[in-house]
N, CA and C of each residue as an Amber inpcrd file, in Angstrom:
protein
   684
  12.1520000   6.7330000  -9.5360000  13.0810000   5.6080000  -9.3920000
  13.8120000   5.2840000 -10.6860000  13.4430000   5.9470000 -11.7680000
  14.0840000   5.6850000 -13.0390000  13.5720000   4.4530000 -13.7510000
  12.3890000   3.9690000 -13.3600000  11.8670000   2.7560000 -13.9960000
  11.2430000   3.0560000 -15.3520000  10.4070000   4.0830000 -15.4130000
   9.7090000   4.4390000 -16.6430000   9.6180000   5.9520000 -16.7280000
   9.0040000   6.4580000 -17.7920000   8.7150000   7.8820000 -17.8690000
   9.8460000   8.7010000 -18.4500000   9.6890000  10.0110000 -18.3600000
  10.6590000  10.9490000 -18.9130000  11.8420000  11.0950000 -17.9720000
  13.0390000  11.0590000 -18.5450000  14.2550000  11.1330000 -17.7360000
  14.6390000  12.5580000 -17.3770000  13.9780000  13.5530000 -17.9960000
  14.3050000  14.9460000 -17.7300000  13.0960000  15.8110000 -18.0320000
  13.1660000  17.0670000 -17.6130000  12.0950000  18.0150000 -17.9180000
  11.9560000  18.1800000 -19.4290000  13.0940000  18.2790000 -20.1090000
  13.0870000  18.4580000 -21.5640000  12.4470000  17.2610000 -22.2630000
  12.7200000  16.0650000 -21.7570000  12.1310000  14.8660000 -22.3550000
  10.6200000  14.8480000 -22.1590000  10.1600000  15.3130000 -21.0020000
   8.7190000  15.3620000 -20.7470000   8.0200000  16.2960000 -21.7310000
   8.6320000  17.4370000 -21.9980000   8.0560000  18.3840000 -22.9580000
   8.0290000  17.7690000 -24.3540000   9.1060000  17.0960000 -24.7260000
   9.1770000  16.4700000 -26.0560000   8.1020000  15.3970000 -26.2160000
   7.8860000  14.5960000 -25.1720000   6.8580000  13.5590000 -25.2250000
   5.4750000  14.1830000 -25.3620000   5.2200000  15.2290000 -24.5710000
   3.9180000  15.8970000 -24.6260000   3.6680000  16.5030000 -26.0100000
   4.7080000  17.0850000 -26.5970000   4.5610000  17.6700000 -27.9350000
   4.2660000  16.5860000 -28.9680000   4.9300000  15.4370000 -28.8240000
   4.6890000  14.3340000 -29.7600000   3.2590000  13.8160000 -29.6220000
   2.7770000  13.6970000 -28.4000000   1.4010000  13.2370000 -28.1890000
   0.4110000  14.2390000 -28.7670000   0.7080000  15.5100000 -28.5800000
  -0.1950000  16.5540000 -29.0670000  -0.3310000  16.4940000 -30.5920000
   0.7300000  16.0920000 -31.2840000   0.6930000  16.0160000 -32.7430000
   0.0190000  14.7370000 -33.2480000  -0.1820000  13.7870000 -32.3610000
  -0.7060000  12.4930000 -32.7750000  -2.1960000  12.5730000 -33.1080000
  -2.5950000  11.8280000 -34.1040000  -4.0170000  11.7430000 -34.4530000
  -4.7240000  10.6400000 -33.6790000  -3.9560000   9.8330000 -32.9400000
  -4.5250000   8.6940000 -32.2270000  -4.4680000   8.8330000 -30.7050000
  -3.6820000   9.7620000 -30.2290000  -3.5170000   9.9400000 -28.7830000
  -4.0070000  11.3110000 -28.3570000  -4.4100000  11.4210000 -27.1010000
  -4.8470000  12.7040000 -26.5380000  -3.9480000  13.0360000 -25.3500000
  -3.4270000  14.2360000 -25.3470000  -2.5740000  14.6880000 -24.2430000
  -3.4630000  15.0550000 -23.0520000  -3.3120000  14.3230000 -21.9410000
  -4.1890000  14.5140000 -20.7790000  -3.4760000  15.1140000 -19.5800000
  -2.1370000  15.0500000 -19.5540000  -1.4440000  15.6400000 -18.4140000
  -0.2530000  14.8160000 -17.9600000   0.0670000  14.9450000 -16.6710000
   1.2550000  14.3180000 -16.0980000   0.8700000  13.2330000 -15.0970000
   1.5890000  12.1090000 -15.1890000   1.5140000  11.0570000 -14.1770000
   2.7880000  11.1640000 -13.3530000   2.6360000  11.4350000 -12.0460000
   3.8200000  11.6910000 -11.2190000   3.6750000  11.0080000  -9.8600000
   3.5300000   9.7000000  -9.9040000   3.4130000   8.9190000  -8.6660000
   4.7920000   8.4680000  -8.2080000   5.0870000   8.6460000  -6.9360000
   6.3530000   8.1870000  -6.3600000   6.0540000   7.1250000  -5.3090000
   6.3820000   5.8840000  -5.6250000   6.1220000   4.8020000  -4.6870000
   7.1440000   4.7060000  -3.5770000   8.3880000   5.0590000  -3.8850000
   9.4530000   4.7860000  -2.9110000   9.4090000   5.6860000  -1.6850000
   8.6740000   6.7930000  -1.7470000   8.6260000   7.6830000  -0.5800000
   7.4540000   7.3710000   0.3360000   6.4870000   6.6020000  -0.1360000
   5.2520000   6.4210000   0.6300000   5.4810000   5.7710000   1.9890000
   6.4720000   4.8960000   2.0800000   6.6760000   4.1300000   3.3190000
   7.9080000   4.5790000   4.1080000   8.4170000   5.7820000   3.8250000
   9.4560000   6.3340000   4.7050000   8.7820000   6.7000000   6.0240000
   9.1390000   6.0260000   7.0970000   8.3870000   6.1290000   8.3480000
   8.4050000   7.5250000   8.9430000   9.5620000   8.1570000   8.9630000
   9.6850000   9.4740000   9.5880000   9.0910000  10.5490000   8.6780000
   8.1930000  11.3470000   9.2140000   7.5030000  12.3580000   8.4110000
   8.4790000  13.3520000   7.8010000   9.4420000  13.8210000   8.5840000
  10.3470000  14.8710000   8.1050000  11.3270000  14.3280000   7.0560000
  11.7820000  13.0940000   7.2200000  12.6390000  12.4830000   6.1990000
  11.8540000  12.2790000   4.9070000  10.6120000  11.8510000   5.0450000
   9.7800000  11.6520000   3.8590000   9.5290000  12.9790000   3.1610000
   9.2670000  14.0070000   3.9350000   9.0080000  15.3290000   3.3740000
  10.2290000  15.8550000   2.6150000  11.4260000  15.6370000   3.1530000
  12.6460000  16.1240000   2.5190000  12.8940000  15.4030000   1.1950000
  12.7790000  14.0690000   1.2060000  13.0020000  13.2910000  -0.0120000
  11.9660000  13.6360000  -1.0690000  10.7260000  13.7270000  -0.6520000
   9.6340000  14.0000000  -1.5820000   9.7000000  15.4300000  -2.1000000
  10.2350000  16.3390000  -1.2810000  10.3290000  17.7360000  -1.6910000
  11.1350000  17.9180000  -2.9620000  12.2210000  17.1510000  -3.0890000
  13.0440000  17.2350000  -4.2990000  12.2660000  16.7420000  -5.5150000
  11.4330000  15.7350000  -5.3220000  10.6200000  15.2240000  -6.4240000
   9.5460000  16.2340000  -6.8140000   8.9510000  16.8890000  -5.8380000
   7.9310000  17.8880000  -6.1380000   8.5340000  19.0930000  -6.8490000
   9.7720000  19.4180000  -6.5160000  10.4380000  20.5270000  -7.2030000
  10.6100000  20.2070000  -8.6850000  10.9680000  18.9650000  -8.9830000
  11.0940000  18.5570000 -10.3850000   9.7280000  18.5810000 -11.0760000
   8.7000000  18.1390000 -10.3720000   7.3580000  18.1510000 -10.9420000
   6.9130000  19.5790000 -11.2430000   7.1980000  20.4850000 -10.3250000
   6.8210000  21.8960000 -10.5280000   7.5550000  22.4790000 -11.7380000
   8.8350000  22.1250000 -11.8880000   9.6110000  22.6060000 -13.0270000
   9.0700000  22.0240000 -14.3330000   8.6400000  20.7720000 -14.3040000
   8.0770000  20.1420000 -15.4990000   6.7710000  20.8140000 -15.8890000
   5.9360000  21.0850000 -14.9000000   4.6700000  21.7640000 -15.1890000
   4.9170000  23.1420000 -15.7880000   5.8730000  23.8780000 -15.2520000
   6.1770000  25.2160000 -15.7650000   6.6830000  25.1500000 -17.2020000
   7.5470000  24.1630000 -17.4910000   8.0920000  24.0190000 -18.8440000
   6.9940000  23.6430000 -19.8330000   6.0780000  22.7990000 -19.4250000
   4.9670000  22.4350000 -20.2920000   4.0580000  23.6370000 -20.5510000
   3.8030000  24.4230000 -19.5160000   2.9640000  25.6090000 -19.6830000
   3.6170000  26.5990000 -20.6390000   4.9380000  26.7450000 -20.5240000
   5.6560000  27.6640000 -21.4080000   5.6050000  27.2030000 -22.8600000
   5.4430000  25.8870000 -23.0670000   5.3620000  25.3340000 -24.4160000
   3.9130000  25.2790000 -24.9140000   3.0090000  25.8730000 -24.1410000
   1.5990000  25.8450000 -24.5180000   0.9210000  24.5230000 -24.2280000
   1.4800000  23.7730000 -23.2950000   0.9620000  22.4370000 -22.9690000
   0.7210000  22.2930000 -21.4730000   0.1260000  23.3000000 -20.8820000
  -0.1820000  23.2460000 -19.4440000  -1.0050000  21.9910000 -19.1670000
  -0.5410000  21.0790000 -18.2980000  -1.2040000  19.7870000 -18.1450000
  -2.5940000  19.9070000 -17.5120000  -3.6350000  19.3980000 -18.1810000
  -4.9760000  19.4410000 -17.6080000  -5.0940000  18.6480000 -16.3080000
  -4.3700000  17.5280000 -16.2430000  -4.3900000  16.6680000 -15.0550000
  -2.9620000  16.4530000 -14.5850000  -2.7450000  16.5700000 -13.2850000
  -1.4910000  16.1310000 -12.6700000  -1.8770000  15.0970000 -11.6320000
  -1.5280000  13.8520000 -11.8800000  -1.9720000  12.7320000 -11.0680000
  -0.7940000  12.1030000 -10.3340000  -1.0040000  11.7670000  -9.0660000
   0.0700000  11.1310000  -8.3040000  -0.2200000  11.1730000  -6.8290000
   0.8470000  11.1310000  -6.0540000   0.6860000  11.1150000  -4.6090000
   0.2560000   9.7520000  -4.1160000  -0.0020000   9.6500000  -2.8250000
  -0.3980000   8.3880000  -2.2190000  -0.7350000   8.6010000  -0.7630000
  -1.0490000   7.5210000  -0.0760000  -1.4190000   7.6110000   1.3360000
  -0.2950000   8.2260000   2.1640000   0.9430000   7.8520000   1.8630000
   2.0660000   8.3410000   2.6520000   2.4240000   9.7840000   2.3990000
   1.9640000  10.3590000   1.2860000   2.3120000  11.7470000   0.9660000
   1.0880000  12.6410000   0.8500000  -0.0700000  12.1430000   1.2380000
  -1.3020000  12.9130000   1.0560000  -1.2340000  14.2650000   1.7600000
  -0.7660000  14.2930000   2.9980000  -0.7100000  15.5490000   3.7560000
   0.2240000  16.5530000   3.0850000   1.3470000  16.0750000   2.5610000
   2.3070000  16.9510000   1.8940000   1.7210000  17.4660000   0.5820000
   1.0390000  16.5940000  -0.1420000   0.4180000  17.0000000  -1.4040000
  -0.6470000  18.0640000  -1.1820000  -1.4320000  17.8930000  -0.1380000
  -2.4930000  18.8630000   0.1490000  -1.9110000  20.2420000   0.4300000
  -0.7430000  20.2610000   1.0260000  -0.0920000  21.5350000   1.3360000
   0.4700000  22.1960000   0.0760000   1.0840000  21.4160000  -0.8070000
   1.7360000  21.9760000  -1.9980000   0.7540000  22.2960000  -3.1240000
  -0.3700000  21.6230000  -3.1640000  -1.4280000  21.9040000  -4.1430000
  -0.9410000  21.8070000  -5.5940000  -0.1230000  20.8060000  -5.8790000
   0.3410000  20.5830000  -7.2400000  -0.5630000  19.6120000  -7.9990000
  -1.1150000  18.6540000  -7.2770000  -1.8660000  17.5860000  -7.9190000
  -3.3400000  17.9590000  -8.0750000  -3.8990000  17.5700000  -9.2040000
  -5.3480000  17.7080000  -9.3910000  -6.0520000  16.3710000  -9.1750000
  -5.2780000  15.2820000  -9.0850000  -5.8490000  13.9550000  -8.8390000
  -4.9430000  13.2140000  -7.8670000  -5.5320000  12.6950000  -6.7870000
  -4.7670000  11.9560000  -5.7850000  -4.8860000  10.4600000  -6.0140000
  -3.7620000   9.7530000  -5.9380000  -3.7570000   8.3050000  -6.0740000
  -3.6860000   7.6030000  -4.7150000  -3.9870000   8.3180000  -3.6550000
  -4.0170000   7.6880000  -2.3270000  -5.0830000   6.5970000  -2.3130000
  -4.7280000   5.4100000  -1.8330000  -5.6830000   4.3100000  -1.8110000
  -5.5180000   3.3740000  -0.6250000  -4.2900000   3.1980000  -0.1510000
  -4.0360000   2.2210000   0.9110000  -4.6870000   2.6060000   2.2350000
  -4.9960000   3.9010000   2.4180000  -5.6480000   4.3440000   3.6500000
  -6.9590000   3.5970000   3.8890000  -7.5890000   3.1160000   2.7980000
  -8.8500000   2.4020000   2.9190000  -8.6870000   1.1230000   3.7250000
  -7.5510000   0.4230000   3.5260000  -7.2840000  -0.8450000   4.1890000
  -6.3030000  -0.6950000   5.3510000  -5.2200000   0.0370000   5.1040000
  -4.0570000   0.1030000   5.9920000  -3.4070000  -1.2750000   6.1240000
  -2.1820000  -1.2920000   6.6200000  -1.4570000  -2.5380000   6.8170000
  -0.3820000  -2.3030000   7.8770000   0.3780000  -3.3360000   8.1810000
   1.3630000  -3.2320000   9.2620000   2.4060000  -2.1680000   8.9430000
   2.8850000  -2.1380000   7.7000000   3.9300000  -1.1830000   7.3410000
   3.4140000   0.2510000   7.4130000   2.2510000   0.5100000   6.8420000
   1.7060000   1.8640000   6.8860000   1.3860000   2.3050000   8.3100000
   1.0980000   1.3550000   9.1900000   0.8210000   1.7080000  10.5840000
   2.0550000   2.2830000  11.2680000   3.2400000   2.0010000  10.7000000
   4.4860000   2.5240000  11.2570000   4.8730000   3.8670000  10.6390000
   4.1490000   4.2870000   9.6000000   4.4540000   5.5470000   8.9260000
   3.7180000   6.6870000   9.6220000   4.4500000   7.7340000   9.9510000
   3.8140000   8.9220000  10.5140000   3.2610000   9.7400000   9.3470000
   1.9610000   9.6140000   9.1120000   1.3550000  10.1810000   7.9160000
   1.2310000  11.6900000   7.9710000   1.0010000  12.2360000   9.1530000
   0.8030000  13.6730000   9.3190000   1.8020000  14.2150000  10.3390000
   2.1190000  15.4850000  10.2100000   3.1450000  16.0730000  11.0690000
   2.6780000  16.2390000  12.5060000   1.4160000  16.6020000  12.7020000
   0.9680000  17.0400000  14.0240000  -0.1090000  16.1730000  14.6490000
  -0.6070000  15.1670000  13.9390000  -1.6640000  14.3290000  14.4980000
  -1.3290000  12.8600000  14.2980000  -1.9300000  12.0260000  15.1370000
  -1.7440000  10.5870000  14.9980000  -2.4620000  10.1050000  13.7390000
  -2.0380000   8.9550000  13.2410000  -2.6740000   8.4070000  12.0470000
  -4.1680000   8.2160000  12.2880000  -5.0210000   8.7730000  11.4420000
  -6.4640000   8.6800000  11.6700000  -7.0970000   7.4060000  11.1330000
  -6.3320000   6.5810000  10.4020000  -6.9100000   5.4400000   9.7000000
  -6.7890000   4.1660000  10.5330000  -7.7810000   3.3050000  10.4190000
  -7.7880000   2.0310000  11.1240000  -7.6740000   0.8790000  10.1280000
  -7.3410000  -0.3010000  10.6370000  -7.2530000  -1.4860000   9.7890000
  -8.6590000  -1.9260000   9.3760000  -8.8270000  -2.2320000   8.0970000
 -10.1020000  -2.7970000   7.6450000  -9.9100000  -4.0450000   6.7920000
  -8.6640000  -4.4020000   6.4980000  -8.3740000  -5.5890000   5.7010000
  -7.6690000  -6.6200000   6.5770000  -8.2470000  -7.8130000   6.6270000
  -7.6550000  -8.8930000   7.4190000  -7.6640000 -10.1770000   6.5980000
  -6.6770000 -11.0100000   6.8490000  -6.6250000 -12.3260000   6.2330000
  -7.0440000 -13.3500000   7.2810000  -8.1610000 -14.0360000   7.0350000
  -8.6340000 -15.0520000   7.9810000  -7.9280000 -16.3740000   7.7090000
  -7.2950000 -16.8980000   8.7400000  -6.5710000 -18.1630000   8.6280000
  -7.1520000 -19.1660000   9.6260000  -6.7370000 -20.4130000   9.4980000
  -7.2360000 -21.4870000  10.3560000  -6.0710000 -22.2480000  10.9650000
  -6.1890000 -22.5560000  12.2400000  -5.1860000 -23.3790000  12.9150000
  -5.3260000 -24.8170000  12.4130000  -4.2370000 -25.3650000  11.8770000
  -4.2780000 -26.7320000  11.3600000  -3.3410000 -27.6650000  12.1170000
  -2.5750000 -27.1190000  13.0580000  -1.6980000 -27.9470000  13.8730000
  -1.4810000 -27.3020000  15.2250000  -1.6810000 -28.0830000  16.2980000
  -1.5090000 -27.5420000  17.6570000  -0.8420000 -28.5870000  18.5430000
   0.1540000 -29.2660000  17.9870000   0.8010000 -30.3560000  18.7050000
   2.0830000 -29.9420000  19.4090000   2.3150000 -28.6290000  19.5360000
   3.4860000 -28.1420000  20.2590000   3.0530000 -27.1300000  21.3060000
   3.7550000 -27.0860000  22.3880000   3.3550000 -26.2240000  23.5000000
   3.6790000 -24.7570000  23.2560000   4.6430000 -24.4760000  22.3740000
   5.0820000 -23.0900000  22.2130000   4.5200000 -22.4060000  20.9740000
   3.8660000 -23.1540000  20.0790000   3.3300000 -22.5250000  18.8790000
   2.2290000 -23.3780000  18.2730000   1.4270000 -22.7410000  17.3990000
   0.4720000 -23.4710000  16.5750000   0.7870000 -23.1580000  15.1190000
   0.2980000 -24.0090000  14.2190000   0.5210000 -23.8380000  12.7950000
  -0.7860000 -23.4170000  12.1260000  -0.7170000 -22.3920000  11.2770000
  -1.8860000 -21.9420000  10.5240000  -1.6380000 -22.1170000   9.0290000
  -2.7120000 -22.0440000   8.2580000  -2.6220000 -22.3150000   6.8180000
  -2.3750000 -21.0440000   6.0180000  -1.3830000 -20.2530000   6.3880000
  -1.0740000 -19.0120000   5.6680000   0.4250000 -18.7720000   5.7150000
   1.0760000 -19.0360000   4.5810000   2.5150000 -18.8350000   4.4900000
   2.8780000 -17.8910000   3.3640000   3.9800000 -18.1780000   2.7000000
   4.4930000 -17.2950000   1.6450000   3.5020000 -17.1210000   0.4980000
   2.6720000 -18.1210000   0.2360000   1.7350000 -18.0480000  -0.8820000
   0.5320000 -17.1540000  -0.6030000   0.3410000 -16.7570000   0.6440000
  -0.8580000 -16.0060000   1.0380000  -0.6020000 -14.5410000   1.3390000
   0.6340000 -14.1720000   1.5610000   0.9390000 -12.8400000   2.0740000
   2.1230000 -12.2290000   1.3410000   2.0770000 -10.9330000   1.1430000
   3.2310000 -10.2300000   0.5960000   4.4030000 -10.3680000   1.5600000
   5.5870000 -10.5550000   1.0040000   6.7630000 -10.8070000   1.8400000
   7.8030000  -9.6980000   1.7270000   7.4030000  -8.5310000   1.1600000
   8.3620000  -7.4500000   0.9450000   8.3640000  -6.4370000   2.0830000
   7.6440000  -6.7090000   3.1410000   7.5630000  -5.7620000   4.2460000
   7.7340000  -6.4620000   5.5810000   7.1580000  -5.9050000   6.6360000
   7.2530000  -6.5310000   7.9530000   6.4030000  -7.7830000   8.0280000
   6.4510000  -8.4680000   9.1530000   5.6260000  -9.6500000   9.3460000
   4.1730000  -9.2530000   9.5780000   3.2370000 -10.1340000   9.2420000
   1.8370000  -9.8680000   9.5930000   1.6830000  -9.7230000  11.1040000
   0.5760000  -9.1460000  11.5010000   0.2800000  -8.9530000  12.9190000
  -1.0380000  -9.6490000  13.2470000  -1.0870000 -10.3520000  14.3560000
  -2.3180000 -11.0080000  14.7730000  -3.3250000  -9.9480000  15.2020000
  -4.5100000  -9.9780000  14.6320000  -5.5340000  -8.9830000  14.9340000
  -5.8850000  -9.0110000  16.4180000  -5.8660000  -7.8600000  17.0250000
  -6.2570000  -7.7370000  18.4220000  -5.1760000  -8.0850000  19.4120000
  -4.0480000  -8.6380000  18.9460000  -2.9630000  -8.9990000  19.8560000
  -1.9880000  -7.8430000  19.9820000  -1.2780000  -7.7690000  21.1000000
  -0.2490000  -6.7310000  21.2220000   0.7610000  -6.8420000  20.0910000
   1.3330000  -5.7200000  19.7030000   2.2890000  -5.7150000  18.5980000
   3.6040000  -6.3260000  19.0680000   3.7820000  -7.6130000  18.7960000
   4.9980000  -8.3100000  19.1690000   5.7160000  -8.8020000  17.9200000
   7.0190000  -8.6340000  17.8640000   7.7360000  -8.9640000  16.6300000
   7.6930000 -10.4390000  16.2590000   7.4330000 -11.3200000  17.2270000
   7.4610000 -12.7470000  16.9390000   6.0830000 -13.3930000  17.1140000
   5.0190000 -12.5940000  16.9840000   3.6830000 -13.1670000  17.0790000
   3.4130000 -14.1270000  15.9480000   3.7330000 -13.6950000  14.7110000
   3.6030000 -14.5270000  13.5230000   4.9860000 -14.7280000  12.9370000
   5.2200000 -15.9250000  12.4250000   6.4500000 -16.1950000  11.6910000
   6.1020000 -17.0320000  10.4700000   6.7650000 -16.7430000   9.3380000
   6.5920000 -17.5880000   8.1700000   7.1250000 -18.9790000   8.4890000
   6.3860000 -19.9920000   8.0230000   6.6760000 -21.3760000   8.3840000
   6.7550000 -22.2500000   7.1340000   6.9410000 -21.5900000   5.9670000
   7.0010000 -22.3130000   4.7130000   6.0320000 -21.7340000   3.7030000
   5.9250000 -22.3760000   2.5450000   5.0640000 -21.8850000   1.4770000
   3.6010000 -21.8280000   1.8980000   3.1170000 -22.8910000   2.5270000
   1.7010000 -22.9940000   2.8680000   1.3930000 -22.6900000   4.3220000
   2.3980000 -22.5440000   5.1620000   2.1510000 -22.5130000   6.6030000
   2.7110000 -21.2580000   7.2760000   2.0790000 -20.8920000   8.3650000
   2.5730000 -19.8410000   9.2350000   2.5770000 -20.3320000  10.6620000
   3.3870000 -19.7100000  11.4960000   3.4690000 -20.0680000  12.9080000
   2.9190000 -18.9150000  13.7510000   2.0990000 -19.2420000  14.7150000
   1.6660000 -18.2750000  15.7180000   2.2980000 -18.6910000  17.0360000
   3.1600000 -17.8470000  17.5830000   3.8170000 -18.1300000  18.8540000
   2.7800000 -17.9840000  19.9650000   2.5960000 -19.0190000  20.7400000
   1.5300000 -19.0160000  21.7370000   1.6650000 -17.8610000  22.7280000
   2.8840000 -17.5040000  23.0730000   3.0830000 -16.4390000  24.0560000
   2.6140000 -15.0850000  23.5480000   2.3950000 -14.9750000  22.2350000
   2.0210000 -13.6860000  21.6650000   0.5120000 -13.4630000  21.6630000
  -0.2700000 -14.4780000  21.9830000  -1.7260000 -14.3450000  22.0280000
  -2.2250000 -14.8160000  23.3840000  -3.2910000 -14.2030000  23.8340000
  -3.7890000 -14.5190000  25.1630000  -4.5550000 -15.8400000  25.2130000
  -5.2970000 -16.1320000  24.1520000  -6.1380000 -17.3300000  24.1650000
  -5.3350000 -18.5690000  23.7830000  -5.8570000 -19.7180000  24.1940000
  -5.2350000 -20.9930000  23.8320000  -5.8680000 -21.4600000  22.5310000
  -5.0970000 -21.5270000  21.4740000  -5.6120000 -21.8710000  20.1590000
  -5.5890000 -23.3770000  19.9490000  -6.6590000 -23.8580000  19.3030000
  -6.7810000 -25.2720000  19.0020000  -7.0270000 -25.4440000  17.5140000
  -6.8730000 -26.6640000  17.0220000  -7.1290000 -26.9580000  15.6110000
  -8.5650000 -26.5550000  15.2560000  -8.6940000 -25.8330000  14.1470000
 -10.0040000 -25.3620000  13.7080000 -10.3100000 -23.9400000  14.1010000
  -9.5620000 -23.3790000  15.0550000  -9.7760000 -21.9850000  15.4470000
  -9.3150000 -21.0500000  14.3300000  -9.9780000 -19.8920000  14.2450000
  -9.5940000 -18.8800000  13.2620000  -8.6350000 -17.8670000  13.8770000
  -7.6830000 -17.4210000  13.0800000  -6.7670000 -16.3480000  13.4590000
  -6.7930000 -15.3190000  12.3340000  -7.1840000 -14.0950000  12.6490000
  -7.2100000 -13.0290000  11.6430000  -5.8980000 -12.2500000  11.7040000
  -5.2970000 -12.0490000  10.5350000  -4.0160000 -11.3570000  10.4480000
  -4.1800000  -9.9960000   9.7920000  -3.5010000  -8.9960000  10.3310000
  -3.3470000  -7.7170000   9.6400000  -2.2660000  -7.9200000   8.5960000
  -2.5550000  -7.5710000   7.3460000  -1.6060000  -7.8460000   6.2760000
  -0.3730000  -6.9600000   6.3910000   0.8100000  -7.4620000   6.0290000
   2.0240000  -6.6560000   6.1100000   2.0570000  -5.5460000   5.0620000
   1.5810000  -5.8390000   3.8450000   1.5550000  -4.8860000   2.7360000
   0.2890000  -5.2070000   1.9530000  -0.6960000  -4.3220000   2.0330000
  -2.0370000  -4.6680000   1.5410000  -2.0880000  -4.8940000   0.0370000
  -1.4550000  -4.0160000  -0.7590000  -1.5860000  -4.1020000  -2.2200000
  -1.2100000  -5.4830000  -2.7620000   0.0390000  -5.9440000  -2.5500000
   0.4440000  -7.2190000  -3.1440000  -0.0340000  -8.4410000  -2.3700000
  -0.8360000  -8.2400000  -1.3140000  -1.4940000  -9.3700000  -0.6600000
  -2.8530000  -9.6160000  -1.3010000  -3.5740000  -8.5290000  -1.6220000
  -4.9160000  -8.6600000  -2.1980000  -4.9000000  -9.4960000  -3.4680000
  -3.9150000  -9.2540000  -4.3490000  -3.9260000  -9.9310000  -5.6500000
  -3.5760000 -11.4150000  -5.5620000  -3.3030000 -11.9180000  -4.3530000
  -3.0440000 -13.3400000  -4.1580000  -4.3150000 -14.1200000  -3.8600000
  -5.4500000 -13.4250000  -3.7700000  -6.6870000 -14.0640000  -3.3180000
  -7.8260000 -13.8170000  -4.3030000  -8.8580000 -14.6370000  -4.1910000
  -9.9620000 -14.6140000  -5.1580000 -11.1090000 -13.6930000  -4.7670000
 -11.3370000 -13.5240000  -3.4570000 -12.5250000 -12.7990000  -3.0190000
 -12.2400000 -11.9420000  -1.7880000 -12.9560000 -10.8140000  -1.7050000
 -13.1340000 -10.1050000  -0.4410000 -14.4010000 -10.6460000   0.2090000
 -14.3520000 -10.9430000   1.4880000 -15.5510000 -11.2320000   2.2590000
 -15.8490000  -9.9910000   3.0960000 -16.9180000  -9.3020000   2.7520000
 -17.2430000  -8.0150000   3.3650000 -18.1260000  -8.2640000   4.5850000
 -17.6750000  -7.8110000   5.7330000 -18.4090000  -8.0730000   6.9670000
 -18.7890000  -6.7820000   7.6700000 -19.9330000  -6.8240000   8.3260000
 -20.3960000  -5.7470000   9.1940000 -20.5410000  -6.3490000  10.5740000
 -19.5550000  -6.0850000  11.4390000 -19.5230000  -6.7840000  12.7210000
 -19.2430000  -8.2510000  12.4950000 -20.1780000  -9.1130000  12.8960000
 -20.0390000 -10.5540000  12.6930000 -20.8620000 -11.0550000  11.5150000
 -21.4450000 -10.1290000  10.7340000 -22.3470000 -10.5130000   9.6620000
 -21.6730000 -10.3690000   8.3000000 -21.6770000 -11.4360000   7.5320000
 -21.1740000 -11.3920000   6.1590000 -22.2460000 -10.7460000   5.2920000
 -21.9190000  -9.6110000   4.6620000 -22.9180000  -8.8690000   3.8940000
 -22.7000000  -8.9640000   2.3940000 -21.4970000  -9.3420000   1.9550000
 -21.2420000  -9.4480000   0.5190000 -19.9500000 -10.2130000   0.2860000
 -19.8460000 -10.7880000  -0.9060000 -18.5980000 -11.3980000  -1.3620000
 -18.2660000 -10.7820000  -2.7080000 -17.1250000 -10.1080000  -2.7710000
 -16.7190000  -9.3970000  -3.9890000 -15.5620000 -10.1320000  -4.6490000
 -15.6660000 -10.4530000  -5.9200000 -14.5290000 -11.0820000  -6.6140000
 -13.3850000 -10.0970000  -6.8040000 -12.1750000 -10.5920000  -6.7370000
 -10.9850000  -9.7870000  -7.0010000 -10.6040000 -10.0370000  -8.4570000
 -11.0640000  -9.1450000  -9.3290000 -10.9600000  -9.3760000 -10.7690000
  -9.5190000  -9.4770000 -11.2550000  -8.6140000  -8.7450000 -10.6340000
  -7.2260000  -8.7210000 -11.1020000  -6.3620000  -9.7570000 -10.4000000
  -6.9630000 -10.7320000  -9.7770000  -6.2310000 -11.7640000  -9.0510000
  -5.2170000 -12.4440000  -9.9790000  -3.9330000 -12.3590000  -9.6220000
  -2.9020000 -13.0290000 -10.3850000  -2.5170000 -12.3590000 -11.6890000
  -3.1000000 -11.1850000 -11.9720000  -2.8410000 -10.5490000 -13.2690000
  -1.4460000  -9.9360000 -13.3220000  -1.0090000  -9.3060000 -12.2540000
   0.2790000  -8.6090000 -12.2530000   1.3230000  -9.4340000 -11.5090000
C-alpha cells in the first residue's frame, strides 16, 4: 500500500546491506504482509491482485540472494491468502490469525478455490437489552464504542443473515430490529453479536471470557487494550 517499507527491490537490497553492516542490528529476513488483499471477497480477484505482489516478493528474494543476503525468514500472508501462499511456497512464516475468531467480513470471503470456508465463528460480543419500549426494535448497550466500524454491520448470533438485524444507534447504543430475530427480547436479555471485523474490535475491550458450552472456564486480560 506504500505505507512503510522499501519502495523498490533495489531499496530492499540497500536496507538489508545496511542492516548487515550494523553492529546493533541483525538481518533476519523479509516482512511482506499485505493487508489490503485479505478481504477481497472473490477468490480469483484476490489471487490476481495478490499475484502481482508475490511476483515482486519473489524478485526481491532473488535480488537479496544474488547480493549474498538470502533472507532466512520471509514472513507475511494472512487468513485471506493462506491457500495461495501454501501453493506458492514463498513464505517461511505465516501471519494468518483471524481464522481463529472469524468475523462477518471474513465470512463473505471465499478463502479457498474449491471448498467452502472451513472456519467457524468463535468470537462474540455479549450485549444486554436496555430498552424495549418500541414494537419494532429493542436497544442494546453496544454502539460505536464497542465495535469496529470499518466493515459490515455485526450479525446477531444464531439469527438468519439479514442486513438490518443490527443497526448502530449511537456511541453507546445499538438497535436490534425485532423482525430479524425469532424470540421476543426484553430488558435484561443477552444478545450475542458476531463482530464485523475481529482485530479492531478486540482492542476495544478489557477481557476475553472463555467459555466451553455454557461454562465460563477462564477470563483472559487483553493486554494491548487501547494501545494502538
